[in-house]
C-alpha positions in Angstrom: 117.3 135.9 191.7 119.1 133.0 193.2 122.4 133.2 195.1 124.3 132.4 191.6 122.4 134.7 189.5 123.2 137.5 191.9 126.9 136.6 192.2 127.0 136.4 188.1 125.2 139.7 187.8 127.4 141.5 190.3 130.5 140.0 188.5 129.7 141.4 185.6 129.2 144.5 187.0 132.5 144.3 188.4 134.4 143.4 185.4 132.8 146.5 183.4 132.8 149.4 186.0 135.5 148.1 188.8 133.2 148.1 191.9 130.5 146.0 192.6 126.7 147.4 191.9 125.2 149.2 195.1 123.8 147.1 197.4 120.5 148.5 197.3 119.6 147.6 194.0 116.8 145.9 193.1 116.7 142.7 191.3 115.2 143.8 188.1 118.1 146.6 188.2 120.8 144.9 188.6 119.6 142.2 185.7 119.4 145.5 183.4 122.8 146.4 184.2 124.2 142.8 183.7 122.5 142.6 180.9 124.0 146.0 179.5 127.1 145.0 180.4 127.2 141.5 179.1 126.6 143.2 175.5 129.5 145.7 176.5 132.0 143.2 177.5 131.2 141.0 174.4 132.8 143.6 172.2 136.0 143.8 174.6 136.5 140.1 175.4 139.8 141.4 177.2 137.7 142.7 180.0 137.1 139.6 181.8 141.2 138.5 181.3 142.5 142.0 183.1 140.1 141.9 185.6 141.7 141.2 189.5 139.3 138.2 190.5 141.3 138.0 194.0 139.5 141.9 194.7 136.1 140.8 193.3 136.4 137.9 195.6 137.1 139.9 198.9 134.4 142.3 198.0 131.9 139.6 197.5 132.8 137.8 200.6 132.2 141.3 202.2 129.0 141.6 200.2 127.6 138.5 201.4 128.1 139.7 205.1 126.5 142.7 204.6 123.3 140.8 202.7 123.0 138.4 205.6 123.2 141.3 208.1 120.0 142.8 205.9 118.4 139.6 206.3 118.3 139.4 202.5 116.3 136.4 201.1 118.6 135.5 198.0 122.0 135.0 200.4 121.2 132.0 202.9 124.0 131.4 205.7 126.3 129.0 205.0 125.5 125.4 206.5 128.0 123.7 208.9 128.2 120.0 209.8 127.8 119.8 213.6 129.8 116.7 215.6 
């Protein structure tokens, strides 16, 4: 799962459940949950309008730090230009 796919799946779970998925879910479990919740959201188009995007972004940044600390292969450190 790429970082973008992981981000999107986490967004779908957050928009549906109000929290990020457990950090130890494997890619298949996260994909299955995101697919199931996508169908649920499709029936409720208001779901994404009422979600606190700022809260998600804050939790997402923390999740990235947590994954980096675990050496997760899908999340890479940000590359910075050195002078």
